[in-house]
C-alpha positions in Angstrom: -5.8 10.5 6.5 -4.2 13.5 5.4 -2.1 15.1 3.2 1.3 16.3 4.5 4.0 18.5 3.8 7.0 20.4 4.4 10.2 21.9 4.2 13.5 22.4 5.9 16.5 24.4 5.3 19.8 25.2 6.8 20.4 28.5 4.4 18.5 31.5 3.4 16.3 32.1 0.5 14.6 28.8 -0.4 11.2 30.2 0.2 10.0 27.0 2.5 6.6 28.8 3.6 5.5 29.9 0.1 6.6 25.7 -1.3 4.6 24.3 1.6 1.6 26.7 0.9 1.9 25.0 -2.6 2.0 21.7 -1.6 -0.5 22.0 0.7 -2.9 23.3 -2.3 -1.8 20.5 -4.4 -2.9 17.9 -2.0 -6.2 19.4 -1.1 -8.7 16.5 -2.3 -6.3 14.2 0.4 -7.7 16.5 3.1 -10.8 19.2 2.4 -11.8 19.8 6.2 -8.7 21.9 7.3 -5.5 23.5 6.4 -2.6 24.2 8.7 1.0 25.6 8.1 3.3 26.7 10.2 6.8 27.9 10.5 9.2 26.5 13.1 12.8 27.5 13.0 14.2 26.3 10.1 11.3 23.9 9.5 7.9 24.6 7.8 5.3 22.1 8.0 2.3 21.5 6.3 -1.0 19.6 6.5 -4.7 19.2 4.7 -6.7 17.5 7.0 -9.7 14.8 6.4 -11.2 14.6 10.1 -11.9 11.0 11.2 -10.8 10.9 14.9 -12.1 13.8 17.3 -13.6 15.8 14.4 -13.1 19.1 16.2 -10.8 22.0 16.0 -8.5 20.1 18.5 -7.4 17.7 15.9 -5.8 20.5 13.8 -2.4 20.3 12.6 0.7 20.8 12.7 0.5 20.4 16.3 3.0 20.9 18.7 4.3 19.8 22.5 7.0 22.0 23.6 9.6 21.4 21.5 8.4 19.1 19.0 6.3 19.6 16.4 4.1 17.1 13.9 2.5 16.9 10.6 0.8 13.3 10.5 -1.3 11.2 7.9 -3.2 8.0 9.0 -4.5 6.4 12.1 -3.2 4.9 15.3 -5.3 2.4 16.4 -3.4 1.3 19.5 -3.4 5.1 20.9 -6.2 4.8 23.7 -3.7 2.1 25.1 -0.5 4.2 24.4 -2.0 7.0 26.1 -3.3 5.2 29.2 0.2 4.3 29.9 1.6 7.7 29.0 -0.9 9.0 31.5 0.9 6.8 34.4 4.1 8.2 33.7 2.8 11.7 34.2 1.8 12.7 30.7 -1.5 15.1 30.4 -3.5 15.4 27.4 -5.6 18.4 26.1 -7.4 17.0 23.1 -8.8 13.0 22.0 -6.5 12.7 19.3 -4.1 9.9 18.0 -1.7 13.3 17.2 -1.2 14.1 20.5 -0.3 10.5 21.6 2.6 10.1 19.0 3.9 13.3 20.3 3.9 12.5 24.0 5.0 9.0 22.7 8.2 10.5 21.1 8.6 12.6 24.1 8.9 9.9 26.1 10.4 7.0 23.9 12.1 8.8 21.2 12.7 6.7 17.8 11.6 3.8 19.6 8.2 4.9 19.8 7.4 3.9 16.1 7.6 0.5 17.1 4.8 0.8 19.9 2.6 2.2 16.8 -0.2 -0.1 15.5 -1.6 1.2 12.6 -1.1 2.8 9.3 1.3 6.2 9.0 3.6 8.9 7.4 4.6 11.2 9.3 7.2 14.2 10.1 8.3 15.7 13.4 10.5 18.4 13.8 12.6 18.8 17.3 13.1 22.3 17.6 16.2 21.9 19.7 18.0 19.5 18.1 16.9 21.0 15.0 16.2 17.4 13.5 13.5 16.4 10.9 12.2 12.9 11.2 10.2 11.3 8.8 9.0 8.2 9.4 6.6 5.3 7.7 4.6 2.6 8.9 5.6 -0.9 8.6 4.2 -2.2 5.3 3.8 1.4 3.5 0.5 1.9 3.8 0.9 5.4 3.8 2.7 7.1 1.5 5.8 9.2 2.4 8.3 10.8 -0.5 11.3 13.5 -0.1 13.6 15.4 -2.0 17.0 16.8 -0.8 17.2 20.6 -2.1 20.9 22.1 -1.1 21.1 22.3 2.6 18.1 21.1 3.1 15.4 18.5 2.3 11.4 18.7 0.8 8.3 16.5 2.0 5.0 15.5 0.8 2.3 13.1 0.9 2.5 13.0 -3.7 5.2 13.2 -5.7 3.2 15.7 -7.6 3.0 17.9 -4.8 7.4 18.1 -4.2 7.4 18.7 -7.7 4.8 21.6 -7.5 6.6 22.9 -4.7 9.0 25.0 -6.9 12.0 23.7 -4.7 12.9 20.7 -7.0 14.1 20.7 -10.7 12.9 16.8 -11.3 14.6 14.7 -14.1 13.2 11.4 -15.2 14.7 8.4 -14.0 15.0 5.8 -16.8 15.4 2.5 -14.4 11.6 3.5 -13.3 10.4 3.4 -16.7 11.9 -0.1 -16.6 10.4 -1.4 -13.3 7.4 0.2 -14.3 7.1 -2.4 -17.6 8.8 -5.0 -15.4 6.2 -4.8 -12.6 3.5 -2.4 -13.7 4.5 -0.3 -11.2 7.6 1.6 -10.1 9.8 -0.2 -7.2 10.0 1.8 -4.2 12.2 3.7 -3.1 12.4 5.1 -6.7 9.9 7.3 -8.1 9.5 8.6 -11.7 12.2 11.4 -10.8 16.2 10.5 -9.7 15.9 13.4 -7.2 12.4 12.0 -5.4 12.7 9.1 -2.9 10.2 7.5 -0.7 11.0 6.7 2.6 11.1 3.1 2.9 8.6 1.0 4.7 9.6 0.3 8.0 12.1 2.9 8.3 12.9 6.5 9.5 14.5 9.0 8.0 16.5 11.9 9.9 17.5 15.5 8.8 20.0 17.7 10.2 23.0 20.0 10.2 24.9 16.4 10.6 23.5 14.7 7.3 20.9 12.3 6.7 20.2 9.0 8.0 17.9 6.1 6.9 17.4 3.8 9.8 15.0 0.3 9.5 13.1 -0.2 12.7 11.4 -2.8 11.8 11.6 -5.9 9.7 9.1 -8.0 8.0 11.8 -11.0 7.1 12.0 -11.8 10.6 8.7 -13.7 11.5 9.2 -15.9 8.6 12.7 -17.2 10.0 11.3 -17.6 13.4 8.9 -20.5 12.9 6.3 -21.6 15.4 4.5 -25.1 15.2 0.8 -24.7 15.9 -1.8 -27.4 15.4 -4.4 -26.5 13.0 -7.1 -26.0 15.4 -4.5 -23.9 17.4 -3.4 -22.0 14.6 -7.3 -21.4 13.1 -8.7 -20.2 17.3 -5.6 -17.9 17.1 -6.2 -16.5 13.5 -10.1 -16.1 14.5 -8.6 -14.0 17.7 -6.5 -12.2 15.6 -9.1 -11.1 13.0 -11.7 -10.2 15.4 -9.0 -8.0 17.1 -7.9 -6.3 13.9 -11.2 -5.5 13.1 -12.5 -4.3 16.2 -9.5 -1.7 15.7 -10.4 -1.1 12.4 -13.9 0.4 13.1 -12.4 3.4 15.5 -14.2 6.3 13.5 -15.9 9.3 14.0 -16.7 9.7 10.4 -19.0 7.4 8.4 -17.5 4.3 8.1 -18.6 1.0 5.8 -17.1 -1.8 4.1 -16.6 -2.5 0.2 -18.3 -6.1 -0.2 -17.2 -8.0 -3.5 -18.5 -11.2 -2.9 -15.1 -12.6 -2.3 -13.7 -14.0 0.4 -11.6 -11.4 2.1 -14.2 -8.8 2.1 -17.0 -11.1 3.2 -15.1 -12.2 6.0 -14.3 -8.1 6.9 -18.1 -7.5 6.6 -19.5 -10.3 8.8 -16.6 -9.4 11.2 -17.5 -5.8 11.1 -21.1 -6.6 11.9 -20.8 -8.7 14.4 -19.1 -5.6 16.5 -21.2 -3.1 15.7 -24.7 -2.0 17.2 -26.2 -0.4 14.2 -26.6 -1.8 10.8 -23.0 -1.9 9.0 -23.0 0.2 5.5 -21.9 -1.9 2.8 -21.4 -1.1 -0.9 -20.7 -3.1 -3.9 -19.5 -2.3 -7.5 -21.4 -4.4 -10.1 -20.6 -4.4 -14.0 -23.0 -4.2 -17.4 -20.2 -7.2 -18.3 -22.5 -10.0 -16.3 -19.5 -12.4 -16.2 -17.9 -10.5 -14.2 -20.3 -9.9 -11.4 -20.4 -11.3 -8.1 -23.9 -9.7 -6.8 -25.2 -13.3 -6.3 -22.5 -14.2 -3.7 -22.6 -10.9 -1.9 -26.7 -11.2 -1.9 -26.3 -13.9 0.8 -23.7 -12.1 3.0 -25.8 -8.9 2.6 -28.8 -10.8 3.8 -27.1 -12.5 6.5 -25.8 -9.7 8.2 -28.4 -7.3 7.4 -26.5 -4.4 6.0 -27.6 -1.2 4.9 -26.3 -2.3 1.4 -25.9 0.3 -2.1 -25.0 -1.1 -5.2 -23.1 0.8 -8.1 -23.3 -0.2 -11.6 -20.1 0.2 -13.9 -19.8 -0.2 -17.7 -17.4 0.7 -20.1 -18.9 3.9 -21.1 -18.2 4.9 -17.6 -14.6 3.8 -17.9 -14.3 5.9 -20.9 -15.7 8.8 -19.2 -13.8 8.6 -16.1 -10.7 7.8 -18.1 -8.7 10.8 -18.2 -9.8 11.4 -14.4 -8.3 8.1 -13.4 -4.7 8.8 -15.7 -4.8 12.2 -13.6 -5.6 10.6 -10.3 -2.2 8.5 -10.6 0.9 10.3 -8.4 2.7 7.4 -9.9 2.5 5.0 -13.0 0.5 2.1 -12.7 -1.7 -0.5 -14.2 -4.0 -0.6 -11.1 -6.5 1.2 -9.4 -9.3 1.7 -11.6 -11.0 -0.7 -9.6 -10.4 1.5 -6.2 -11.3 4.5 -8.2 -15.0 3.2 -8.8 -15.5 2.2 -5.3 -13.7 5.3 -3.8 -16.1 7.2 -6.2 -19.0 5.5 -4.6 -18.0 5.5 -1.4 -17.9 9.2 -1.8 -21.6 9.2 -3.0 -22.9 7.4 -0.1 -21.8 9.5 2.2 -19.0 7.7 3.8 -15.7 8.8 4.7 -13.9 5.6 5.7 -14.2 2.1 3.6 -12.3 -1.4 4.9 -11.1 -3.3 2.1 -9.9 -6.8 1.7 -6.5 -5.6 0.6 -3.3 -7.9 1.6 -5.2 -10.7 1.9 -3.8 -13.2 -0.9 -0.3 -11.9 0.0 -0.3 -13.4 3.5 -2.8 -16.3 3.1 -0.9 -17.4 -0.2 -4.2 -16.9 -2.3 -3.0 -16.6 -5.5 -2.9 -19.5 -7.7 0.4 -19.5 -8.6 1.7 -19.8 -4.7 0.9 -23.7 -5.9 3.7 -23.4 -8.2 6.4 -21.6 -6.0 8.3 -24.9 -5.4 8.6 -26.3 -9.0 9.4 -23.3 -10.3 12.3 -22.4 -7.6 13.3 -26.2 -8.7 13.1 -25.5 -12.4 15.4 -22.4 -11.4 17.9 -24.3 -9.6 18.5 -26.8 -12.0 22.0 -26.5 -14.2 21.9 -24.4 -17.1 22.6 -27.5 -19.4 19.1 -29.3 -18.4 17.0 -25.7 -18.4 17.4 -25.4 -22.3 13.3 -26.3 -22.5 12.6 -23.0 -20.7 14.5 -20.9 -23.3 12.7 -22.5 -25.9 9.0 -22.1 -24.3 10.1 -18.6 -23.6 10.1 -17.9 -27.5 6.3 -18.8 -27.6 3.4 -16.5 -27.1 2.3 -16.1 -23.8 5.5 -18.1 -22.6 7.9 -15.1 -22.4 8.8 -14.8 -18.7 10.1 -18.5 -18.3 13.2 -16.6 -19.7 13.8 -15.2 -16.3 14.2 -18.7 -14.9 16.6 -19.4 -17.6 18.7 -16.6 -17.2 19.3 -16.5 -13.3 19.0 -18.6 -10.1 18.5 -15.3 -7.5 15.2 -14.8 -5.8 14.2 -11.6 -8.2 14.2 -13.8 -11.2 12.1 -16.5 -9.7 9.6 -13.6 -8.6 9.4 -12.1 -12.2 8.7 -15.4 -13.8 5.9 -15.5 -11.9 4.3 -11.8 -11.5 6.1 -9.9 -14.3 4.7 -8.0 -16.8 6.6 -7.8 -19.6 10.2 -9.8 -20.3 13.6 -8.0 -20.8 13.5 -8.5 -25.0 9.8 -7.1 -24.9 10.9 -3.7 -22.7 14.5 -3.3 -24.5 11.9 -3.0 -27.5 9.3 -0.6 -25.8 12.2 1.3 -24.7 14.2 1.8 -27.1 17.2 0.4 -24.9 19.7 -2.7 -25.1 18.4 -5.8 -22.9 21.3 -5.7 -21.3 20.1 -2.9 -19.6 17.1 -4.3 -18.3 19.3 -7.3 -17.1 21.2 -5.0 -15.3 18.3 -3.5 -13.4 16.7 -6.8 -12.7 20.4 -7.5 -11.1 20.3 -4.4 -8.8 16.9 -5.5 -7.2 18.1 -8.8 -6.7 21.0 -6.9 -4.8 18.6 -5.1 -2.7 17.1 -8.4 -1.4 17.8 -9.8 1.9 20.4 -12.6 2.2 18.1 -14.8 4.4 15.4 -14.9 2.1 16.8 -17.7 0.1 16.6 -19.9 3.3 13.0 -19.9 3.2 10.6 -22.5 1.4 9.6 -20.9 -2.2 5.8 -20.0 -1.4 7.1 -17.6 1.7 9.8 -16.3 -0.1 6.9 -15.3 -2.6 4.8 -14.2 0.5 7.7 -11.9 1.7 8.2 -10.7 -2.0 4.0 -10.0 -2.6 4.3 -8.0 0.3 7.2 -6.0 -0.3 6.8 -5.6 -3.9 3.5 -6.2 -5.7 1.6 -5.3 -2.5 3.6 -1.8 -1.2 4.4 -0.9 -4.8 1.2 -1.0 -6.5 -2.0 -2.0 -4.4 -1.0 -0.2 -1.2 0.0 3.0 -4.1 -2.9 2.6 -6.4 -5.3 2.3 -3.2 -3.9 5.6 -1.6 -3.9 7.8 -4.3 -7.4 6.9 -5.8 -9.3 6.9 -2.8 -7.7 10.5 -2.0 -9.3 11.7 -5.2 -12.3 11.3 -3.7 -11.2 12.1 -0.2 -11.9 8.7 1.1 -9.6 7.0 3.6 -9.2 3.4 2.8 -8.1 0.9 5.8 -7.0 -2.2 5.4 -7.5 -4.6 8.2 -5.8 -7.7 7.1 -2.5 -5.6 7.6 -2.8 -5.2 11.1 1.1 -6.4 11.9 -0.1 -8.6 14.7 -1.8 -10.5 12.3 0.6 -10.6 9.5 3.5 -11.6 11.7 1.6 -14.4 13.2 0.7 -16.1 9.4 4.3 -15.7 8.6 5.1 -17.7 11.5 3.1 -20.3 10.5 4.7 -23.3 8.5 3.9 -23.6 5.1 2.0 -26.8 5.3 -0.7 -25.1 7.3 -1.1 -21.7 4.6 -0.9 -23.9 1.3 -3.3 -26.3 0.6 -5.7 -28.0 -2.3 -8.4 -25.1 -0.7 -7.1 -21.7 -1.4 -6.7 -19.5 1.7 -7.7 -22.7 4.0 -6.8 -21.0 7.0 -9.0 -17.9 6.8 -11.8 -20.3 5.7 -11.4 -22.6 8.5 -11.5 -19.3 10.9 -14.9 -18.5 9.5 -16.0 -21.1 8.2 -19.6 -21.2 10.6 -20.6 -18.0 9.3 -19.0 -17.5 5.8 -21.8 -18.7 3.1 -20.3 -21.7 1.5 -21.5 -20.0 -1.7 -18.7 -17.4 -1.7 -15.9 -19.6 -0.8 -16.8 -23.2 -2.5 -16.2 -21.7 -6.3 -13.2 -20.7 -8.5 -11.7 -17.7 -7.5 -12.2 -14.3 -9.3 -10.8 -11.6 -7.3 -12.3 -8.1 -7.7 -11.4 -8.2 -11.8 -12.6 -5.5 -14.0 -13.3 -6.0 -17.5 -10.9 -4.4 -18.5 -10.2 -6.7 -21.6 -13.5 -5.9 -22.9 -13.4 -2.0 -21.9 -9.9 -1.5 -23.6 -11.0 -3.8 -26.5 -7.8 -6.1 -26.4 -7.0 -9.6 -25.3 -3.9 -8.8 -23.3 -5.3 -5.7 -21.6 -2.5 -5.3 -19.1 0.5 -4.9 -21.5 -1.9 -2.7 -23.4 -3.0 -0.1 -20.5 0.5 -0.4 -19.2 1.6 1.5 -22.9 -1.4 3.6 -22.5 -0.3 4.7 -19.2 3.3 5.1 -19.8 2.9 7.2 -23.0 0.2 9.5 -21.1 2.1 9.7 -17.5 5.4 10.8 -19.3 4.0 13.2 -21.5 2.4 14.5 -18.8 5.7 15.0 -16.9 7.5 16.8 -19.8 8.9 20.1 -19.0 7.2 23.2 -21.0 
């Protein structure tokens, strides 16, 4: 885990080296162990390093191989496997790093090499001979990467704040981003709060040279949903167990202290049990507990801790802790979000426990259909497709307190309206009132989001369509962004074994009948039933829920917190 930055310019006088130095300084917490900055012709590449694999100076970046130069953030879990293949093809290696393997793989296979990488990554690779800069991002957007065009050049970094700090961009607020934040509780990528700064899309690479800019999709997350397989439940459970064990094994690769965040829910318990089974030494686990006891999952995780005999640490958090850390939490937000408070505190706990790497259960609910509203998906889609003359009750109910999102089902038949009826934060009327704009502007933006969706998405079962939307919107735009910048605030690398693409693809290819049942996460529980304590899964779902309503002193905390964040964040962005 690191912070990367760089700039390229084909015109004189744009100060790339000084700009990258400023961006490195802004991203110091992302990589406190080492700093690098090198000039390569038209390009300047920089990095702040958090040493995880090969802790020696051999891992210093930027790293070069002939005329290829790289700055890289992330972890490639199959780098040893790729390395063996490259050695057979005549490549020699000087270090034990995955970074050097990426360089050699690119030299061997070019841009096709990105599809061979199994892990999380955001990288910039400069080819001195071709005078071409490549920015590439992993399949699901686990690692962030932003860029802005500057005259005849381009600037990039791991954070929006770093690009702003570079001095190469004069940012202007994107009004549609404000709408997006109030629609979802986060800004939908590739937008950011600034018009000039955009994100490299998940599963894409961007090429920049004198010939222009091209963004290319190298991975299609929809494809597995469209290519269904039909195993028996027994076969699916068996294969799922294999993939879970493999993913956890790969995610345990680390030369730095590693642990598992254990909340007491199904997902973190599964990871802790599997991780403990693959380690010779006792596993480190850590938990956040609350002074507000109704939110505590302590009694559920105690059984797991006793079973795996982990070295467990608990950290107590209450309203006064939130009050004391509130400004730091807001300052850590690279982009506005209503989530991330949980990750902030658990990452702080990991830092205090002496860990550098923590495994998280993020992503499980999206791929195993764990959220309660997956069960409503088919009904909501049916209601949405009714002729308008039969949908008038939806309009009437949308005027009642707590039912405002039903207006999405009434107003449109598209999948974005369907998704917002289940996942949306504010209704268009509420957003218009908050931002003092016409409601039509909100609906226009919703229509743009609809147009951005792949056409074949509509052919899926509503629950599968919802799963894809969750992965590509809520998870990509909110959960992963929050996890990254909140963990990096404490110089902690968060890993997400449930987002191993081999595992995600297998689940995506399964029929909905195997994934959606009366028992949430039926397949996951079945795959782990012998080891997973019954009290962990045979209870109402809590999720890793913080007592935000109590801390903020309001009932509908998400909307109240959103307005606090919106006001604070945009004030922070005001020009002096």
